[in-house]
N, C-alpha and C positions, 0 to 999 in steps of 0.2 A: 622530667618536668623542669622547666626553668624556675628561677627564683621569683618570688612574689614581691613586688615593690609596693607596699601598702602604706608606708610611713612617709611623712613629709617634714622638712625643716624649712622654716621661713625666716628670712632676715631682712632688716631694713637698712638701706644704704643711702648715702648721699649720691647725687649725680656723679660727682667726681670719683667717689669710691667705686661705683658701679663701672664707670668708664675704665678705671685702672684695672679692675678685675678682668674685664673683657679684653683689655689690651694684653694682660699677662697670659690669658687663655690663648689668644692668637699667637703670641710669641712661643708658647709651648706646643703649638700645632695640635691642640686638644680637639677631639672630634665634636665635643659639646661642652656647654657650661657645666652640666651635671657631671660629666666624666672628669672635667678639670677639678671641680670642687671635691669630688669624691676621692680622687687621687691625692690631692693636697692634704685632705683630712686623714686619709689612711696611711699614706707613705711619708707625708711631711715635705715632699719636694717634687718638683717636676724638672726633668732634664730638658733643656732647650737645645735643639739642634737645628741651626739655620740651614744646613745642607738639606735636611728633610723638607723644609718649607719650600725650597726651590724645586726639589724633586716632586713634591706634591703638586705644585703649580704646573710643572711640565707634564706630569701624568694626566692632570685635568685637561690640558690642551690636547694631548694625544687621544684621550678618551672622547673628547668632542669630535675630533677628526674621524675616529673610528665609527662613532655614531652617525656622522654624516655619510660615510661610505656605506654603512648598513642601510640607511634610508634610501640612498641612490640605488642600491642593489634591489631593495624591495619594490622600488618604483620602476624597475626595469631600465633605468637610464644607464647603468653600467652592468656588465655581466660577470666580470671576474677581477679580483684584485690580488696581487701577490703580496701576502703579508709575512712571508718567511723571514725577511730582514727585521721586521717589527717584532715578531715572536722571538727571534734570536736576541734582540736588544733587551726585551723584557726579561728573558732568562738571565742575561748578564746582570741586570739590575737586581733581580731577585737573589742571585748568588752573592752579589756584593753586599746586600742587606742581611745576609746570613740565612736566607731561605733555602729551601731544597728544590732541586730540579725534579719534576715529576717523571722525567724520561720520555715524555710525549714528543710528537713531532710538531 
């Protein structure tokens, strides 16, 4: 069973403070404000990696393209797409990031 999140912490900020916190969250490529604040409070620091920001943006673009291809397939407007080169590229990215190759095709 997952952890239960029943407690809340509320803080009041000026507009400038809130903007600064949100800017720092984006710099850290944190998935959410909650995750950013929790990491900062528990670990005391966030490591900023600008290369990951660029990688995330590129993966978003490619995800959009893949979704468009899937939509065209479902509509019957295209019948087959060779994604072997894309899968190979994703495996290389995963390995570069320290992930494991699942051995699939």
